[in-house]
N, C-alpha and C positions, 0 to 999 in steps of 0.2 A: 208814800206807801202805795198809792194808786198806780204810780208809774211802774213800780216793781210788779204789781199785779198785772198790769197791761203786758209787760214783758213776758211774764209767765204764761198768760193766755195766748200770746202770739207764738210762743214756743210750742205750746200744745196744739195750736192750729196748724203749725208747720207739719206736725206728725199726723194730724187728722184734718186735712184741708176741706173736706166736705161736711164738717160738723157744724150744723146750723146753730146749735146752742152756743158753741164757742164763738162763732161770728157775732151772735147776738150779745154775748157777754162782753166782747171786745168793743162793740158799739156803745154799750152802756158805760164802759170804763172811759171811753173818749168823752162821753157826755159828762161824767163825773169830773173829768179833768178840764171841762169847759171848752172842749174842742167840738162844738156843735156841728160844724161843717163836715168834719170827718165822721162823726157819729151818724149824721143824716145820710151821708154817702154810703156808709157801711150798711145801714138798714135798707136803703133803697136797693143796693146790690143784692143783699140777702133776699129781699122780696122778689127781685127779678129771677133769681135762681131757685127760690123755694116759696112760691106764692101762698102756700098753705101754712107758713110760719106766722100764725095769727098774732102772737105777742108783739111782733115787730111793727104791725100796723098801729097798735096803740101807742107804743113808745115813739114811733115816728110822728104820729099826729100830735102827741104832746109837745115834742120839740118844735115842730113847725108852728104850733100855736104860740108857744113861748117866744118865738122869734117874730111874731106878728104876721106870719104867713097863713092866715086863717083859711083862705080858699083852698090852699094846698092841704092843710090839715083836715078840712071837711072832706075833701076828695079821698084822702087816705082813710078816714073813718068809713066812708061809703064803700071803698074797695075792700076794707077789712070786714065790714059787716056782710058784704056779699060773699066773701070767702068763708065766713062763718056758716053761712047757709050750706055751702058745699061740704064743709067738715062736720057740720052738726053741732058746733060749739055755741049753744044758746047763751051761756053766761058771758062769754067774750063778746058776742054780738050785742047783748044788752049794754055792756060796758062801753063799747065803741059808739053805740047810738046815743048813750048818755053824754059821752065826751063831745060828740057832734053837737048835741043840743047846747051844751055849755059853751062851746066855741061860738056858736051862732048868737047866743045870748050876750056874750061879751063883745061881739063885733059892733 
């Protein structure tokens, strides 16, 4: 079922190549399918193109942490928290800082 969903999302992205939400959704589908490398690459590319896409920082940090890449995950949390100051997203900033604390506690 997820492979079908991924195909649908890819077709939608072909029609709207600049749609950050579709790119984000595609990355999460790759994660659901267990393709973490592709998911991470997709989120990193999305953040390069659209650094204000705050949800991508959280999901990227989660995946990096799950793969044991804690220093990278912490840096991602820091970058996202900084971006939240720019966008004024206090809730997301608190969530990223909490994830950062959790990552450091588990290390």
